N, CA, C and O atoms as a GROMACS GRO file, in nm:
protein
  240
    1MET      N    1   0.076  -0.134  -0.001
    1MET     CA    2  -0.001  -0.003   0.012
    1MET      C    3   0.086   0.132   0.009
    1MET      O    4   0.045   0.237  -0.041
    2LYS      N    5   0.194   0.118   0.062
    2LYS     CA    6   0.296   0.252   0.078
    2LYS      C    7   0.352   0.281  -0.060
    2LYS      O    8   0.365   0.396  -0.102
    3ARG      N    9   0.385   0.165  -0.133
    3ARG     CA   10   0.457   0.163  -0.248
    3ARG      C   11   0.363   0.217  -0.336
    3ARG      O   12   0.408   0.297  -0.417
    4ILE      N   13   0.221   0.189  -0.341
    4ILE     CA   14   0.135   0.237  -0.457
    4ILE      C   15   0.111   0.384  -0.423
    4ILE      O   16   0.094   0.462  -0.516
    5PHE      N   17   0.108   0.435  -0.271
    5PHE     CA   18   0.081   0.563  -0.257
    5PHE      C   19   0.207   0.657  -0.299
    5PHE      O   20   0.186   0.775  -0.327
    6LEU      N   21   0.330   0.606  -0.304
    6LEU     CA   22   0.451   0.649  -0.319
    6LEU      C   23   0.486   0.672  -0.489
    6LEU      O   24   0.555   0.760  -0.540
    7LEU      N   25   0.426   0.586  -0.541
    7LEU     CA   26   0.413   0.584  -0.694
    7LEU      C   27   0.337   0.690  -0.742
    7LEU      O   28   0.384   0.764  -0.829
    8PHE      N   29   0.218   0.707  -0.695
    8PHE     CA   30   0.110   0.801  -0.728
    8PHE      C   31   0.153   0.918  -0.702
    8PHE      O   32   0.150   1.005  -0.789
    9ALA      N   33   0.205   0.943  -0.572
    9ALA     CA   34   0.273   1.083  -0.534
    9ALA      C   35   0.402   1.139  -0.609
    9ALA      O   36   0.428   1.258  -0.623
   10LEU      N   37   0.475   1.036  -0.655
   10LEU     CA   38   0.583   1.074  -0.750
   10LEU      C   39   0.526   1.113  -0.890
   10LEU      O   40   0.565   1.212  -0.952
   11LEU      N   41   0.424   1.023  -0.937
   11LEU     CA   42   0.372   1.070  -1.076
   11LEU      C   43   0.294   1.215  -1.056
   11LEU      O   44   0.312   1.304  -1.139
   12GLY      N   45   0.225   1.231  -0.966
   12GLY     CA   46   0.149   1.356  -0.929
   12GLY      C   47   0.246   1.470  -0.928
   12GLY      O   48   0.206   1.576  -0.977
   13PHE      N   49   0.372   1.464  -0.876
   13PHE     CA   50   0.483   1.551  -0.854
   13PHE      C   51   0.544   1.592  -0.978
   13PHE      O   52   0.589   1.704  -1.002
   14CYS      N   53   0.540   1.483  -1.062
   14CYS     CA   54   0.620   1.493  -1.188
   14CYS      C   55   0.539   1.568  -1.312
   14CYS      O   56   0.599   1.625  -1.403
   15THR      N   57   0.403   1.563  -1.303
   15THR     CA   58   0.304   1.605  -1.383
   15THR      C   59   0.285   1.738  -1.372
   15THR      O   60   0.259   1.808  -1.470
   16VAL      N   61   0.300   1.797  -1.219
   16VAL     CA   62   0.291   1.937  -1.176
   16VAL      C   63   0.400   2.028  -1.256
   16VAL      O   64   0.374   2.138  -1.306
   17TYR      N   65   0.513   1.968  -1.258
   17TYR     CA   66   0.629   2.036  -1.309
   17TYR      C   67   0.627   2.020  -1.448
   17TYR      O   68   0.672   2.118  -1.507
   18THR      N   69   0.589   1.929  -1.519
   18THR     CA   70   0.616   1.931  -1.661
   18THR      C   71   0.518   2.032  -1.728
   18THR      O   72   0.549   2.077  -1.839
   19GLY      N   73   0.409   2.069  -1.671
   19GLY     CA   74   0.308   2.171  -1.727
   19GLY      C   75   0.377   2.293  -1.728
   19GLY      O   76   0.318   2.382  -1.789
   20ALA      N   77   0.483   2.323  -1.680
   20ALA     CA   78   0.543   2.469  -1.684
   20ALA      C   79   0.633   2.483  -1.793
   20ALA      O   80   0.685   2.591  -1.822
   21GLN      N   81   0.657   2.365  -1.864
   21GLN     CA   82   0.760   2.391  -1.972
   21GLN      C   83   0.672   2.415  -2.101
   21GLN      O   84   0.608   2.325  -2.155
   22THR      N   85   0.676   2.527  -2.138
   22THR     CA   86   0.619   2.579  -2.265
   22THR      C   87   0.679   2.598  -2.404
   22THR      O   88   0.785   2.659  -2.389
   23ALA      N   89   0.657   2.574  -2.523
   23ALA     CA   90   0.755   2.582  -2.616
   23ALA      C   91   0.707   2.726  -2.697
   23ALA      O   92   0.588   2.757  -2.693
   24ASP      N   93   0.782   2.790  -2.752
   24ASP     CA   94   0.766   2.901  -2.825
   24ASP      C   95   0.680   2.867  -2.980
   24ASP      O   96   0.710   2.774  -3.055
   25ALA      N   97   0.580   2.960  -3.002
   25ALA     CA   98   0.503   2.900  -3.123
   25ALA      C   99   0.629   2.944  -3.245
   25ALA      O  100   0.656   2.865  -3.335
   26ASP      N  101   0.688   3.057  -3.237
   26ASP     CA  102   0.773   3.066  -3.363
   26ASP      C  103   0.931   3.049  -3.346
   26ASP      O  104   1.016   3.129  -3.387
   27ASP      N  105   0.953   2.926  -3.276
   27ASP     CA  106   1.086   2.904  -3.257
   27ASP      C  107   1.128   2.803  -3.355
   27ASP      O  108   1.112   2.682  -3.336
   28ASN      N  109   1.181   2.850  -3.458
   28ASN     CA  110   1.195   2.770  -3.574
   28ASN      C  111   1.352   2.768  -3.601
   28ASN      O  112   1.402   2.862  -3.661
   29GLN      N  113   1.424   2.666  -3.557
   29GLN     CA  114   1.571   2.660  -3.590
   29GLN      C  115   1.622   2.529  -3.686
   29GLN      O  116   1.552   2.428  -3.690
   30SER      N  117   1.740   2.537  -3.757
   30SER     CA  118   1.785   2.449  -3.831
   30SER      C  119   1.937   2.438  -3.774
   30SER      O  120   2.004   2.538  -3.749
   31TRP      N  121   1.985   2.301  -3.756
   31TRP     CA  122   2.102   2.290  -3.716
   31TRP      C  123   2.142   2.163  -3.816
   31TRP      O  124   2.092   2.051  -3.830
   32ASN      N  125   2.255   2.230  -3.881
   32ASN     CA  126   2.311   2.143  -3.990
   32ASN      C  127   2.481   2.117  -3.973
   32ASN      O  128   2.564   2.206  -3.955
   33ASP      N  129   2.502   2.000  -3.981
   33ASP     CA  130   2.638   1.951  -3.966
   33ASP      C  131   2.719   1.942  -4.101
   33ASP      O  132   2.670   1.892  -4.202
   34LEU      N  133   2.824   1.985  -4.095
   34LEU     CA  134   2.911   2.011  -4.247
   34LEU      C  135   3.036   1.937  -4.198
   34LEU      O  136   3.095   1.956  -4.091
   35GLN      N  137   3.068   1.844  -4.300
   35GLN     CA  138   3.202   1.783  -4.279
   35GLN      C  139   3.261   1.776  -4.423
   35GLN      O  140   3.189   1.733  -4.512
   36ILE      N  141   3.374   1.811  -4.446
   36ILE     CA  142   3.462   1.820  -4.560
   36ILE      C  143   3.581   1.734  -4.531
   36ILE      O  144   3.645   1.764  -4.430
   37THR      N  145   3.626   1.617  -4.614
   37THR     CA  146   3.721   1.558  -4.608
   37THR      C  147   3.822   1.565  -4.726
   37THR      O  148   3.778   1.527  -4.834
   38VAL      N  149   3.920   1.598  -4.722
   38VAL     CA  150   4.037   1.618  -4.841
   38VAL      C  151   4.142   1.517  -4.853
   38VAL      O  152   4.238   1.541  -4.780
   39PRO      N  153   4.153   1.421  -4.917
   39PRO     CA  154   4.243   1.326  -4.924
   39PRO      C  155   4.392   1.376  -4.957
   39PRO      O  156   4.416   1.415  -5.071
   40ILE      N  157   4.487   1.377  -4.864
   40ILE     CA  158   4.606   1.428  -4.882
   40ILE      C  159   4.699   1.315  -4.956
   40ILE      O  160   4.762   1.336  -5.060
   41ASN      N  161   4.695   1.204  -4.892
   41ASN     CA  162   4.790   1.085  -4.943
   41ASN      C  163   4.697   0.968  -4.926
   41ASN      O  164   4.576   0.978  -4.907
   42GLU      N  165   4.767   0.858  -4.934
   42GLU     CA  166   4.701   0.727  -4.916
   42GLU      C  167   4.688   0.711  -4.757
   42GLU      O  168   4.586   0.652  -4.721
   43GLN      N  169   4.758   0.745  -4.679
   43GLN     CA  170   4.749   0.743  -4.522
   43GLN      C  171   4.701   0.850  -4.459
   43GLN      O  172   4.681   0.838  -4.338
   44PHE      N  173   4.674   0.962  -4.515
   44PHE     CA  174   4.633   1.090  -4.428
   44PHE      C  175   4.516   1.144  -4.508
   44PHE      O  176   4.519   1.142  -4.631
   45ASP      N  177   4.416   1.191  -4.441
   45ASP     CA  178   4.308   1.280  -4.479
   45ASP      C  179   4.306   1.393  -4.393
   45ASP      O  180   4.340   1.392  -4.274
   46PHE      N  181   4.254   1.514  -4.471
   46PHE     CA  182   4.248   1.648  -4.389
   46PHE      C  183   4.092   1.657  -4.378
   46PHE      O  184   4.022   1.651  -4.479
   47THR      N  185   4.043   1.671  -4.260
   47THR     CA  186   3.895   1.690  -4.214
   47THR      C  187   3.873   1.825  -4.146
   47THR      O  188   3.943   1.872  -4.056
   48LEU      N  189   3.770   1.878  -4.199
   48LEU     CA  190   3.708   1.989  -4.149
   48LEU      C  191   3.582   1.953  -4.106
   48LEU      O  192   3.508   1.900  -4.187
   49ALA      N  193   3.536   1.975  -3.969
   49ALA     CA  194   3.395   1.939  -3.913
   49ALA      C  195   3.337   2.081  -3.852
   49ALA      O  196   3.412   2.156  -3.788
   50GLY      N  197   3.216   2.108  -3.872
   50GLY     CA  198   3.157   2.209  -3.800
   50GLY      C  199   2.997   2.187  -3.804
   50GLY      O  200   2.941   2.095  -3.863
   51THR      N  201   2.931   2.297  -3.723
   51THR     CA  202   2.784   2.294  -3.712
   51THR      C  203   2.753   2.425  -3.731
   51THR      O  204   2.809   2.520  -3.677
   52LEU      N  205   2.621   2.429  -3.843
   52LEU     CA  206   2.576   2.562  -3.852
   52LEU      C  207   2.416   2.567  -3.795
   52LEU      O  208   2.341   2.470  -3.797
   53ARG      N  209   2.388   2.682  -3.752
   53ARG     CA  210   2.256   2.695  -3.684
   53ARG      C  211   2.196   2.818  -3.769
   53ARG      O  212   2.267   2.916  -3.796
   54PHE      N  213   2.070   2.809  -3.808
   54PHE     CA  214   1.986   2.901  -3.864
   54PHE      C  215   1.879   2.930  -3.790
   54PHE      O  216   1.803   2.837  -3.762
   55GLY      N  217   1.852   3.048  -3.749
   55GLY     CA  218   1.731   3.078  -3.654
   55GLY      C  219   1.751   3.180  -3.597
   55GLY      O  220   1.851   3.248  -3.618
   56LYS      N  221   1.647   3.215  -3.500
   56LYS     CA  222   1.663   3.338  -3.411
   56LYS      C  223   1.746   3.295  -3.285
   56LYS      O  224   1.752   3.183  -3.234
   57THR      N  225   1.814   3.420  -3.243
   57THR     CA  226   1.884   3.384  -3.113
   57THR      C  227   1.802   3.359  -2.997
   57THR      O  228   1.684   3.392  -2.998
   58SER      N  229   1.856   3.303  -2.899
   58SER     CA  230   1.770   3.262  -2.768
   58SER      C  231   1.747   3.372  -2.700
   58SER      O  232   1.840   3.452  -2.690
   59ARG      N  233   1.625   3.401  -2.640
   59ARG     CA  234   1.592   3.508  -2.560
   59ARG      C  235   1.633   3.475  -2.396
   59ARG      O  236   1.605   3.361  -2.362
   60SER      N  237   1.679   3.536  -2.323
   60SER     CA  238   1.670   3.526  -2.184
   60SER      C  239   1.590   3.570  -2.110
   60SER      O  240   1.601   3.550  -1.989
   0.00000   0.00000   0.00000
């Protein structure tokens, strides 16, 4: 009986705080990974890697 009460109390506590998280309606972002590899010789490749983000800056 105590385990069931503890389970329901924990579930109720978690659902109260998940309702506080809201998403912006105009929050559109695109995260793109870019990797460029150039072979130098048979044993060595030169690689550049990066991430590009397009969208609005985050609001504080």
